Backbone as CSV, one residue per row, in Angstrom:
resi,resn,N_x,N_y,N_z,CA_x,CA_y,CA_z,C_x,C_y,C_z
1,GLY,0.827,-1.170,-0.353,-0.099,0.026,-0.020,0.941,1.189,-0.001
2,GLY,0.230,2.204,-0.108,0.983,3.607,-0.207,1.540,3.809,-1.537
3,GLU,1.978,5.038,-1.671,2.846,5.481,-2.673,4.275,5.190,-2.703
4,ARG,4.806,4.161,-3.299,6.072,3.655,-3.143,6.969,4.008,-3.937
5,TYR,6.470,4.649,-5.188,7.393,5.121,-6.124,7.108,6.480,-6.499
6,ARG,8.240,7.311,-6.969,8.118,8.729,-7.183,8.851,8.744,-8.463
7,LEU,8.416,9.216,-9.495,9.095,9.395,-10.866,9.232,10.698,-11.284
8,GLU,10.437,11.254,-11.602,10.716,12.488,-12.097,10.756,12.540,-13.573
9,THR,9.848,13.173,-14.289,9.903,13.046,-15.713,9.886,14.559,-16.412
10,SER,10.041,14.801,-17.524,9.977,16.183,-18.418,8.590,16.728,-18.330
11,MET,7.514,15.803,-17.783,6.364,16.315,-17.658,5.816,16.569,-16.030
12,GLY,7.022,16.682,-15.160,6.504,16.793,-13.822,6.973,15.476,-12.979
13,GLU,6.681,15.543,-11.651,6.637,14.558,-10.929,5.281,13.618,-10.770
14,PHE,5.699,12.285,-10.724,4.593,11.665,-10.496,4.742,10.426,-9.408
15,SER,3.742,9.950,-8.465,4.055,8.962,-7.568,2.967,8.071,-7.654
16,CYS,3.303,6.841,-7.276,2.407,5.609,-7.550,2.740,4.327,-6.528
17,THR,1.872,3.620,-6.639,1.991,2.174,-5.719,2.669,1.331,-6.428
18,ASN,2.156,1.150,-7.813,2.704,0.068,-8.636,3.339,0.813,-9.865
19,LEU,4.455,0.233,-10.208,5.076,0.836,-11.420,5.389,-0.166,-12.404
20,VAL,4.892,-0.216,-13.750,5.352,-1.150,-14.719,6.234,-0.566,-15.648
21,ILE,7.289,-1.279,-15.841,8.444,-1.132,-16.835,8.232,-1.673,-18.063
22,ALA,7.853,-0.930,-19.259,7.448,-1.538,-20.581,8.541,-0.800,-21.365
23,THR,9.607,-0.473,-21.446,10.704,0.293,-21.878,11.132,-0.345,-23.113
24,GLY,10.911,-1.631,-23.425,11.394,-2.285,-24.526,13.066,-2.558,-24.341
25,GLY,13.678,-3.187,-25.475,15.182,-3.456,-25.539,15.947,-2.248,-26.086
26,LEU,16.990,-2.678,-26.893,17.992,-1.564,-27.328,17.713,-1.828,-29.085
27,SER,17.020,-2.670,-29.400,16.756,-2.826,-30.914,16.085,-1.501,-31.467
28,ILE,16.611,-1.260,-32.710,16.063,-0.227,-33.730,16.193,1.202,-32.674
29,PRO,17.339,1.844,-32.421,17.691,3.023,-31.496,16.907,4.080,-32.459
30,LYS,16.646,4.004,-33.841,16.307,5.249,-34.466,14.677,5.416,-33.992
31,ILE,14.013,4.584,-33.630,12.602,4.622,-33.058,12.618,5.139,-31.393
32,GLY,13.668,5.254,-30.993,13.772,5.665,-29.482,14.122,4.475,-28.492
33,ALA,14.804,3.434,-28.972,15.232,2.347,-27.949,16.246,3.033,-27.190
34,THR,16.224,2.787,-25.822,17.185,3.380,-24.702,17.328,2.077,-23.662
35,PRO,18.366,2.249,-22.877,18.495,1.246,-21.922,17.841,1.802,-20.610
36,LEU,17.201,2.442,-20.737,16.263,2.972,-19.327,15.904,1.901,-18.532
37,GLY,15.168,0.872,-19.036,14.620,-0.277,-18.240,15.686,-0.998,-17.616
38,TYR,16.737,-1.160,-18.117,17.977,-1.887,-17.559,18.497,-1.089,-16.336
39,ARG,18.707,0.187,-16.602,18.793,1.268,-15.444,18.167,1.260,-14.310
40,ILE,16.587,1.031,-14.574,15.802,0.987,-13.365,15.989,-0.345,-12.746
41,ALA,16.087,-1.363,-13.571,16.473,-2.812,-12.746,17.734,-2.596,-11.772
42,ALA,18.927,-2.134,-12.440,20.026,-1.968,-11.783,19.741,-1.032,-10.270
43,GLN,19.022,-0.069,-10.543,18.729,0.761,-9.282,18.120,0.245,-8.133
44,PHE,17.233,-1.221,-8.338,16.631,-1.786,-7.390,17.440,-3.073,-7.516
45,HIS,18.647,-3.421,-7.729,19.375,-4.483,-7.619,18.725,-5.628,-8.210
46,ILE,18.181,-5.433,-9.510,17.546,-6.688,-10.010,18.490,-7.127,-11.092
47,PRO,18.763,-8.311,-11.183,19.813,-8.599,-12.156,19.338,-8.664,-13.586
48,VAL,20.097,-8.212,-14.431,20.166,-8.094,-16.121,21.186,-8.947,-16.528
49,ILE,20.527,-9.822,-17.374,21.238,-10.499,-18.372,21.883,-9.720,-19.612
50,ALA,23.046,-9.741,-19.648,23.644,-8.793,-20.886,23.002,-8.604,-22.213
51,PRO,22.691,-7.454,-22.574,21.757,-7.538,-23.672,22.599,-7.825,-24.889
52,LYS,21.910,-8.195,-25.955,23.054,-8.388,-27.378,21.657,-8.419,-28.454
53,PRO,22.141,-7.927,-29.630,21.148,-7.929,-30.700,20.668,-9.285,-31.109
54,ALA,19.596,-9.686,-31.481,19.038,-10.834,-31.798,18.067,-10.821,-33.095
55,LEU,17.974,-11.778,-33.607,17.204,-11.848,-34.875,17.811,-10.753,-35.850
56,VAL,18.913,-10.891,-36.076,19.761,-10.064,-36.836,20.603,-10.533,-37.851
57,PRO,20.833,-9.878,-39.082,21.875,-10.306,-40.059,23.184,-10.379,-39.420
58,LEU,23.879,-11.467,-40.031,25.139,-11.870,-39.642,26.329,-11.256,-40.615
59,THR,27.330,-10.895,-40.283,28.317,-10.189,-41.056,29.429,-11.313,-41.455
60,LEU,29.999,-11.089,-42.513,31.328,-12.097,-42.859,32.087,-11.116,-42.940
61,PRO,33.518,-11.899,-42.563,34.976,-11.127,-42.804,35.225,-10.974,-44.130
62,PRO,36.125,-9.864,-44.253,36.445,-9.391,-45.723,36.743,-10.397,-46.720
63,GLU,37.569,-11.398,-46.355,38.022,-12.541,-47.108,36.920,-13.333,-47.720
64,GLU,35.870,-13.382,-46.995,34.832,-14.333,-47.369,33.842,-13.455,-48.124
65,LEU,33.697,-12.168,-47.759,32.877,-10.974,-48.324,33.360,-10.956,-49.858
66,ASP,34.878,-10.813,-50.068,35.290,-10.684,-51.335,35.035,-11.853,-52.455
67,ILE,34.581,-12.875,-51.674,34.110,-14.123,-52.647,32.637,-13.889,-52.896
68,TYR,31.882,-13.570,-51.946,30.491,-13.626,-52.374,29.970,-12.275,-52.330
69,LYS,30.713,-11.135,-52.662,30.267,-9.963,-52.770,29.104,-9.334,-54.099
70,GLU,29.284,-10.244,-55.068,28.621,-10.155,-56.224,27.038,-10.888,-55.930
71,LEU,26.981,-11.260,-54.902,25.782,-12.025,-54.668,24.765,-11.502,-54.081
72,ALA,24.687,-10.101,-53.433,23.806,-9.345,-52.619,22.544,-9.287,-53.352
73,GLY,21.532,-10.057,-52.789,20.172,-10.084,-53.119,19.839,-11.392,-53.705
74,THR,20.867,-12.439,-53.686,20.590,-13.838,-53.994,19.989,-14.682,-52.696
75,ALA,19.005,-15.350,-52.962,18.408,-16.262,-51.865,17.944,-17.477,-52.277
76,PHE,17.959,-18.330,-51.378,17.280,-19.785,-51.635,17.222,-20.518,-50.107
77,ASP,16.495,-21.485,-50.497,15.875,-22.335,-49.324,17.008,-23.133,-48.566
78,ALA,17.394,-23.122,-47.197,18.331,-23.729,-46.612,18.176,-24.172,-45.256
79,VAL,18.729,-24.938,-44.670,18.754,-25.413,-43.265,20.187,-24.733,-42.638
80,ALA,19.889,-23.923,-41.558,20.977,-23.428,-40.936,20.796,-23.685,-39.274
81,GLU,21.976,-24.087,-38.782,22.123,-24.795,-37.231,23.290,-24.023,-36.622
82,CYS,23.114,-23.877,-35.429,23.953,-23.136,-34.462,23.811,-23.663,-33.255
83,GLY,24.523,-24.219,-32.391,24.100,-24.645,-31.057,22.987,-25.564,-31.300
84,THR,21.959,-25.328,-30.323,20.767,-26.112,-30.263,19.524,-25.654,-31.342
85,GLY,19.908,-24.584,-32.126,18.984,-23.979,-32.940,18.982,-24.505,-34.383
86,ARG,18.022,-24.879,-34.975,17.822,-25.537,-36.193,16.677,-24.900,-37.101
87,PHE,16.947,-24.435,-38.275,15.801,-23.952,-39.008,15.796,-23.930,-40.460
88,ARG,14.716,-23.977,-41.060,14.750,-24.081,-42.472,14.043,-23.080,-43.139
89,GLU,14.548,-22.049,-43.900,13.896,-21.066,-44.350,14.792,-20.563,-45.417
90,ASN,14.440,-19.474,-46.205,15.339,-18.716,-47.001,16.558,-18.185,-46.337
91,LEU,17.606,-18.322,-47.262,19.028,-17.667,-46.734,19.220,-16.558,-47.913
92,LEU,19.610,-15.182,-47.448,19.765,-14.109,-48.174,21.155,-13.693,-48.264
93,PHE,21.812,-13.401,-49.248,23.190,-12.758,-49.296,23.050,-11.213,-49.248
94,THR,23.853,-10.482,-48.483,23.546,-9.120,-48.618,25.071,-8.427,-48.787
95,HIS,25.256,-7.094,-48.717,26.521,-6.492,-49.025,27.391,-6.772,-47.825
96,ARG,26.938,-7.098,-46.794,27.806,-7.162,-45.538,27.945,-8.824,-45.218
97,GLY,26.890,-9.535,-45.466,27.128,-11.060,-45.206,25.894,-11.611,-45.460
98,LEU,25.192,-12.476,-44.431,24.303,-13.258,-44.684,22.817,-12.702,-43.771
99,SER,21.823,-12.956,-44.511,20.582,-12.439,-43.848,19.425,-13.506,-44.065
100,GLY,18.252,-13.158,-44.356,16.915,-13.739,-44.569,16.589,-14.582,-43.338
101,PRO,15.340,-15.165,-43.356,14.615,-15.487,-41.994,15.553,-16.692,-41.417
102,VAL,16.137,-17.592,-42.330,17.060,-18.404,-41.618,18.094,-18.049,-40.948
103,ILE,18.904,-17.282,-41.440,19.953,-16.277,-40.738,19.468,-15.715,-39.390
104,LEU,18.167,-14.827,-39.728,17.822,-14.086,-38.360,17.470,-15.032,-37.238
105,GLN,16.861,-16.366,-37.650,16.625,-17.103,-36.661,17.629,-17.718,-35.870
106,VAL,18.772,-18.067,-36.562,20.099,-19.004,-36.108,20.962,-17.676,-35.123
107,SER,20.744,-16.421,-35.712,21.475,-15.613,-35.085,21.290,-15.472,-33.674
108,SER,20.151,-15.609,-33.186,19.920,-15.878,-31.487,20.645,-16.950,-30.784
109,TYR,20.952,-18.083,-31.592,22.004,-19.100,-31.035,23.370,-18.818,-31.254
110,TRP,23.640,-18.355,-32.322,24.988,-17.808,-32.632,25.807,-17.170,-31.688
111,GLN,25.202,-16.115,-31.344,25.809,-14.916,-30.430,25.597,-15.348,-28.944
112,ALA,24.827,-16.178,-28.788,24.730,-16.755,-27.118,25.846,-17.542,-26.885
113,ARG,26.620,-17.845,-27.608,27.819,-19.008,-27.535,29.129,-17.864,-27.599
114,ASP,30.154,-18.382,-26.858,31.507,-17.591,-26.898,32.092,-17.778,-28.227
115,TYR,32.676,-16.857,-28.586,33.571,-17.064,-29.896,34.454,-17.922,-29.676
116,GLY,34.945,-18.781,-30.853,35.892,-19.844,-30.742,35.528,-20.787,-29.894
117,ASP,34.400,-21.287,-29.560,34.005,-22.444,-28.775,34.855,-23.555,-29.494
118,LYS,35.154,-24.542,-28.599,35.726,-25.888,-29.229,34.667,-26.666,-30.138
119,ASP,33.520,-26.682,-29.506,32.591,-27.279,-30.295,31.622,-26.685,-31.368
120,GLY,32.460,-25.412,-31.713,32.233,-24.740,-33.054,31.028,-23.646,-32.767
121,GLY,31.061,-23.250,-31.509,30.073,-22.182,-31.251,30.002,-21.102,-32.123
122,SER,31.094,-20.698,-32.633,31.405,-19.635,-33.507,30.949,-19.745,-35.013
123,GLN,30.553,-20.973,-35.308,30.234,-21.286,-36.731,28.983,-21.676,-36.834
124,VAL,28.422,-21.175,-38.177,27.095,-21.582,-38.265,27.190,-22.816,-39.588
125,HIS,26.186,-23.697,-39.468,26.333,-24.920,-40.448,24.978,-24.752,-41.117
126,ILE,25.304,-24.703,-42.412,24.224,-24.700,-43.441,24.151,-25.854,-44.373
127,ASN,22.795,-26.245,-44.658,22.733,-27.647,-45.675,22.140,-27.006,-46.780
128,LEU,22.900,-27.051,-47.852,22.416,-26.258,-48.889,21.406,-27.214,-49.945
129,PHE,21.389,-28.410,-49.562,20.193,-29.294,-49.974,19.421,-30.074,-49.083
130,PRO,18.605,-29.097,-48.674,17.708,-29.675,-47.403,16.605,-30.498,-48.006
131,ASN,16.308,-30.607,-49.237,15.231,-31.545,-49.738,15.624,-33.132,-49.985
132,GLU,17.009,-33.060,-50.203,17.397,-34.730,-50.441,18.766,-34.934,-50.143
133,ASP,19.094,-36.332,-50.252,20.532,-36.766,-49.972,21.550,-36.543,-50.983
134,VAL,22.260,-35.429,-50.952,23.191,-34.647,-51.604,23.979,-35.970,-52.522
135,GLY,24.514,-36.632,-51.454,25.392,-37.853,-51.855,24.625,-38.684,-52.938
136,ALA,23.528,-39.101,-52.694,22.778,-39.864,-53.802,22.678,-39.053,-55.229
137,TRP,22.327,-37.783,-54.892,22.025,-37.065,-56.196,23.290,-36.871,-57.003
138,LEU,24.374,-36.475,-56.333,25.478,-36.364,-57.048,26.026,-37.597,-57.614
139,GLY,25.765,-38.814,-56.841,26.199,-40.134,-57.668,25.295,-40.437,-58.922
140,ALA,24.121,-40.137,-58.746,23.239,-40.376,-59.835,23.580,-39.540,-61.091
141,HIS,24.384,-38.509,-60.743,24.848,-37.546,-61.994,26.297,-37.725,-62.031
142,ALA,27.019,-38.652,-61.556,28.512,-38.692,-61.521,29.178,-39.026,-62.926
143,ARG,28.183,-39.367,-63.817,28.722,-39.358,-65.294,28.542,-38.272,-66.298
144,SER,28.073,-37.296,-65.473,27.749,-36.082,-66.177,28.847,-35.286,-66.857
145,LYS,28.743,-34.726,-68.033,30.100,-33.859,-68.396,29.916,-32.490,-68.169
146,ALA,28.929,-32.225,-67.374,28.585,-30.791,-67.050,29.825,-30.137,-65.970
147,LEU,30.114,-28.975,-65.952,30.781,-28.496,-64.868,30.173,-28.833,-63.564
148,LEU,30.743,-29.006,-62.514,30.105,-29.083,-61.020,29.320,-27.710,-60.853
149,SER,29.746,-26.746,-61.097,28.903,-25.636,-60.729,27.588,-25.407,-61.672
150,ASN,27.738,-25.731,-62.897,26.577,-26.126,-63.857,25.521,-26.955,-63.428
151,LEU,26.039,-28.070,-62.936,25.193,-28.977,-62.438,24.642,-28.546,-61.055
152,LEU,25.151,-28.085,-60.167,24.905,-27.472,-58.764,23.501,-26.506,-59.145
153,ALA,23.645,-25.871,-60.436,23.040,-24.635,-60.498,21.377,-25.366,-60.933
154,GLU,21.507,-26.523,-61.117,19.868,-26.950,-61.305,19.479,-26.900,-59.832
155,ARG,19.938,-26.895,-58.914,19.176,-26.940,-57.692,19.388,-25.373,-56.653
156,LEU,20.594,-24.722,-57.160,20.838,-23.402,-56.424,21.094,-22.387,-57.380
157,PRO,21.190,-21.176,-56.959,21.253,-20.081,-57.987,22.675,-19.948,-58.531
158,ARG,22.747,-20.149,-59.894,23.938,-20.267,-60.742,25.156,-19.282,-60.200
159,ARG,24.758,-17.859,-59.805,25.999,-16.941,-59.262,26.448,-17.563,-58.109
160,PHE,25.522,-18.127,-57.230,26.202,-18.641,-55.866,26.938,-19.935,-56.002
161,THR,26.553,-21.126,-56.906,27.515,-22.300,-57.151,28.780,-21.928,-58.077
162,HIS,28.822,-20.834,-58.760,30.034,-20.452,-59.525,31.073,-19.869,-58.485
163,ALA,30.569,-19.118,-57.481,31.319,-18.496,-56.526,31.871,-19.610,-55.481
164,TRP,30.855,-20.397,-55.078,31.117,-21.570,-54.105,31.975,-22.552,-54.573
165,CYS,32.013,-22.905,-56.109,32.946,-23.901,-56.539,34.322,-23.257,-56.827
166,GLU,34.327,-21.983,-57.182,35.487,-21.385,-57.460,36.254,-21.206,-56.250
167,GLN,35.655,-20.817,-54.926,36.317,-20.742,-53.750,37.197,-22.202,-53.421
168,ARG,36.608,-23.148,-53.875,37.176,-24.509,-53.616,37.857,-25.074,-54.603
169,GLY,37.981,-24.573,-55.813,39.102,-24.944,-56.864,38.257,-26.287,-57.388
170,TRP,36.805,-26.188,-57.551,35.979,-27.438,-57.904,35.514,-26.856,-59.333
171,ASN,36.163,-26.826,-60.382,36.205,-26.369,-61.609,35.651,-27.545,-62.672
172,SER,35.980,-28.644,-62.391,36.066,-29.992,-63.236,34.673,-30.407,-63.516
173,PRO,34.628,-30.825,-64.974,33.271,-31.584,-65.347,33.204,-32.694,-64.175
174,VAL,31.900,-33.209,-63.946,31.491,-34.044,-62.854,32.091,-35.391,-63.278
175,ASN,32.277,-35.877,-64.388,32.786,-37.049,-64.597,34.234,-37.178,-64.511
176,GLN,34.741,-36.134,-64.213,36.348,-36.116,-64.059,36.696,-36.291,-62.480
177,LEU,35.730,-36.307,-61.615,35.857,-36.132,-60.254,35.776,-37.577,-59.829
178,SER,36.698,-37.985,-58.813,36.769,-39.200,-58.268,35.611,-39.576,-57.362
179,PRO,35.062,-40.813,-56.942,34.016,-41.134,-56.027,34.600,-40.310,-54.649
180,LYS,35.947,-40.431,-54.239,36.190,-39.753,-53.035,36.008,-38.314,-53.042
181,GLN,36.316,-37.541,-54.239,36.058,-36.208,-54.381,34.503,-35.876,-54.135
182,LEU,33.773,-36.671,-54.898,32.077,-36.547,-54.994,31.662,-36.642,-53.526
183,GLU,32.506,-37.499,-52.676,31.864,-37.488,-51.270,32.289,-36.548,-50.559
184,GLN,33.479,-35.745,-50.764,33.862,-34.533,-50.023,32.749,-33.299,-50.324
185,ILE,32.706,-33.282,-51.686,31.694,-32.312,-52.115,30.291,-32.348,-51.666
186,ALA,29.908,-33.760,-51.486,28.524,-33.964,-50.910,28.575,-33.515,-49.278
187,ALA,29.647,-33.805,-48.730,29.698,-33.549,-47.325,29.741,-32.026,-47.283
188,GLN,30.400,-31.240,-48.043,30.474,-29.760,-47.833,29.199,-29.126,-48.200
189,LEU,28.492,-29.708,-49.272,26.916,-29.164,-49.519,26.038,-29.278,-48.376
190,ALA,26.115,-30.485,-47.764,25.260,-30.694,-46.500,25.643,-30.079,-45.238
191,ASN,26.883,-29.564,-45.184,27.531,-28.894,-43.865,28.372,-27.813,-44.316
192,TRP,27.880,-26.762,-44.917,28.804,-25.769,-45.092,28.785,-24.748,-43.922
193,ALA,30.098,-24.743,-43.363,30.374,-24.210,-42.164,30.861,-22.886,-42.481
194,ILE,30.361,-21.799,-42.023,30.795,-20.343,-42.095,31.121,-19.826,-40.772
195,THR,31.917,-18.768,-40.515,32.325,-18.288,-39.438,31.984,-16.756,-39.427
196,PRO,30.856,-16.247,-38.998,30.541,-14.947,-38.973,31.456,-14.000,-38.011
197,ASN,31.718,-12.637,-38.336,32.567,-12.138,-37.492,31.860,-11.073,-36.579
198,GLY,30.519,-11.247,-36.750,29.653,-10.171,-36.278,28.153,-10.076,-36.610
199,THR,27.424,-9.047,-36.036,26.288,-8.922,-36.620,25.936,-7.488,-37.075
200,GLN,24.914,-7.149,-37.736,24.583,-5.828,-38.028,24.056,-4.906,-37.097
201,GLY,24.215,-5.588,-35.634,23.801,-4.650,-34.317,22.500,-4.330,-34.280
202,TYR,22.195,-3.547,-33.405,21.052,-3.068,-32.919,19.945,-2.478,-33.882
203,ALA,20.758,-1.720,-34.788,20.176,-1.037,-35.931,19.288,-1.714,-36.899
204,LYS,19.840,-3.037,-36.863,19.196,-4.143,-37.859,18.398,-5.269,-37.078
205,ALA,18.895,-5.365,-35.790,18.012,-6.509,-35.032,16.748,-6.225,-34.637
206,GLU,15.822,-7.252,-34.776,14.412,-7.249,-34.514,14.040,-7.101,-33.209
207,VAL,14.918,-7.941,-32.431,14.709,-8.040,-30.853,16.089,-8.012,-30.186
208,THR,16.018,-7.880,-28.817,17.173,-7.702,-27.913,17.168,-9.213,-27.173
209,LEU,18.471,-9.921,-27.213,18.507,-11.025,-26.609,19.015,-10.441,-25.091
210,GLY,18.591,-11.101,-24.082,19.206,-10.643,-22.589,18.067,-9.691,-22.221
211,GLY,18.415,-9.258,-20.863,17.291,-8.232,-20.104,17.278,-8.735,-18.797
212,VAL,16.275,-8.259,-18.237,15.814,-8.532,-16.901,15.729,-9.801,-16.515
213,ASP,16.572,-10.467,-15.831,16.442,-11.894,-15.351,15.079,-12.228,-14.875
214,THR,14.552,-13.476,-15.788,13.262,-14.005,-15.248,13.478,-14.511,-14.130
215,ARG,14.312,-14.896,-13.536,14.357,-15.581,-11.940,14.127,-14.710,-10.847
216,ALA,14.254,-13.389,-11.355,13.942,-12.165,-10.394,12.604,-11.700,-10.396
217,LEU,11.722,-12.499,-11.219,10.447,-11.914,-11.405,9.209,-12.973,-11.054
218,SER,8.292,-12.720,-10.857,6.956,-13.622,-10.555,6.637,-14.062,-11.997
219,SER,6.581,-15.579,-12.253,6.174,-15.844,-13.334,4.675,-15.801,-13.487
220,LYS,3.909,-15.499,-12.632,2.522,-15.152,-12.742,2.382,-13.808,-13.163
221,THR,2.769,-12.963,-12.502,2.552,-11.486,-12.560,3.417,-10.375,-13.100
222,LEU,4.793,-11.199,-13.258,6.020,-10.265,-13.661,6.409,-9.286,-12.589
223,GLU,6.044,-9.364,-11.433,6.399,-8.395,-10.260,7.724,-8.940,-9.975
224,ALA,8.541,-7.831,-9.564,10.052,-8.315,-9.006,9.774,-8.837,-7.705
225,ARG,10.391,-10.119,-7.526,10.316,-10.856,-6.379,10.731,-10.085,-4.998
226,ASP,11.669,-9.131,-5.309,12.243,-8.513,-3.882,11.953,-7.016,-3.838
227,GLN,11.041,-6.582,-4.876,10.567,-5.343,-4.966,9.228,-5.098,-5.127
228,PRO,8.540,-5.112,-4.217,7.005,-5.183,-4.270,6.398,-3.978,-5.272
229,GLY,5.544,-4.072,-5.923,4.803,-3.149,-6.820,5.859,-2.691,-8.059
230,LEU,6.840,-3.395,-8.161,7.637,-3.130,-9.494,7.701,-4.238,-10.477
231,TYR,7.078,-4.012,-11.589,6.752,-5.166,-12.909,7.715,-4.715,-14.041
232,PHE,7.951,-5.726,-14.739,8.835,-5.624,-16.107,8.145,-6.568,-16.895
233,ILE,7.824,-5.966,-18.202,6.950,-6.656,-19.122,7.712,-6.413,-20.462
234,GLY,7.315,-7.525,-21.473,7.676,-7.451,-22.833,9.350,-7.357,-23.043
235,GLU,9.815,-6.564,-24.014,11.181,-6.847,-24.760,12.473,-6.439,-23.501
236,VAL,11.902,-5.644,-22.480,13.024,-5.475,-21.350,13.226,-6.653,-20.339
237,VAL,12.593,-7.677,-20.708,12.832,-8.790,-19.876,13.562,-9.815,-20.811
238,ASP,14.639,-10.681,-20.297,15.256,-11.674,-20.889,14.363,-12.907,-21.634
239,VAL,13.547,-12.515,-22.460,12.720,-13.499,-23.254,12.850,-13.178,-24.572
240,THR,13.333,-14.126,-25.546,13.475,-13.925,-26.764,12.730,-14.988,-27.591
241,GLY,11.799,-14.605,-28.611,10.994,-15.689,-29.443,11.598,-15.643,-30.811
242,HIS,11.229,-16.691,-31.437,11.435,-16.872,-32.770,10.664,-15.858,-33.775
243,LEU,10.878,-15.891,-35.096,10.349,-15.110,-35.976,8.966,-15.489,-35.894
244,GLY,7.979,-14.607,-36.384,6.701,-15.048,-36.608,5.669,-14.628,-35.747
245,GLY,6.018,-13.527,-34.920,4.900,-12.769,-34.156,5.311,-13.342,-32.510
246,TYR,6.048,-14.052,-32.376,5.992,-14.651,-30.870,6.746,-13.510,-29.954
247,ASN,7.435,-12.273,-30.358,7.869,-11.574,-29.387,6.828,-10.512,-29.218
248,PHE,5.873,-10.434,-30.187,4.793,-9.584,-29.868,3.803,-10.236,-28.933
249,GLN,3.498,-11.623,-29.260,2.881,-12.324,-28.104,3.342,-12.191,-26.640
250,TRP,4.370,-12.237,-26.598,5.146,-12.267,-25.272,4.845,-10.688,-24.714
251,ALA,5.165,-9.663,-25.455,4.823,-8.263,-24.998,3.333,-8.198,-24.514
252,TRP,2.489,-8.816,-25.432,1.026,-8.595,-24.889,0.629,-9.374,-23.728
253,ALA,1.120,-10.684,-23.714,0.741,-11.500,-22.798,1.444,-11.236,-21.458
254,SER,2.659,-10.818,-21.421,3.256,-10.452,-20.155,2.544,-8.985,-19.571
255,GLY,2.063,-8.097,-20.656,1.431,-6.991,-20.089,0.116,-7.210,-19.468
256,TYR,-0.698,-8.270,-20.166,-1.808,-8.463,-19.634,-1.792,-9.114,-18.238
257,ALA,-0.575,-10.089,-18.164,-0.515,-10.902,-16.848,-0.297,-9.787,-15.798
258,ALA,0.699,-8.630,-16.094,0.895,-7.576,-14.852,-0.049,-6.744,-14.874
259,GLY,-0.875,-6.258,-15.980,-2.150,-5.565,-15.975,-3.206,-6.135,-14.925
260,GLN,-3.451,-7.615,-14.882,-4.448,-8.022,-13.983,-3.987,-7.995,-12.694
261,ALA,-2.624,-7.900,-12.443,-1.960,-8.045,-10.993,-1.999,-6.574,-10.378
262,VAL,-1.891,-5.702,-11.036,-2.018,-4.200,-10.592,-3.269,-3.374,-10.426
């Protein structure tokens, strides 16, 4: 009971019994994103998981960009994996690296791991043939006189297959490749490992990973466990959904839960 909180604002002072923090994360600063919510949490000694951009395009190092720089705008269906995240959607090349829904999804898992993890935490693994057994498909075309890049262009954008094969020195007709070489090619098509060097940051991130630690909040009302009358909802909390409206749903649902409590 009583007026527990006093706010000093540009529109004067306000006091209240319950205070709901719905300040969002750090994504898209041009529409006003600030760390205010995290500062308020810190003021009351409520733990905050370090925020990072999420659902965000990944950037490639200059040597990789040089190989794929002509491909900006090229897109195709692929499976991308990192850590426990595995998604199948479109992959898109950009002037700075990789984007598209499948990369945005996997970015939340990529950056959540340490750079240079021994188990490949810094890599994203892409299956360029999500529909079929690429080894069997290559085997069925083993007598083809077509260049490997031209054969692969039956399944993938030609500009991509040419750059990809060029990088690996695979410029031969398929019928001149040994069974062992075809096996190596199939393995790389099913598991193309890329090592991003960063993300495009909060300016391009759809959401923020991290935020107010959920363990410090009631799971029913979103009230801070050790600070009566103080609630945190939506993006300022350490809850990150997949693409497809899940982050909006969390904002609405957490707002409703806190609204019922206050």
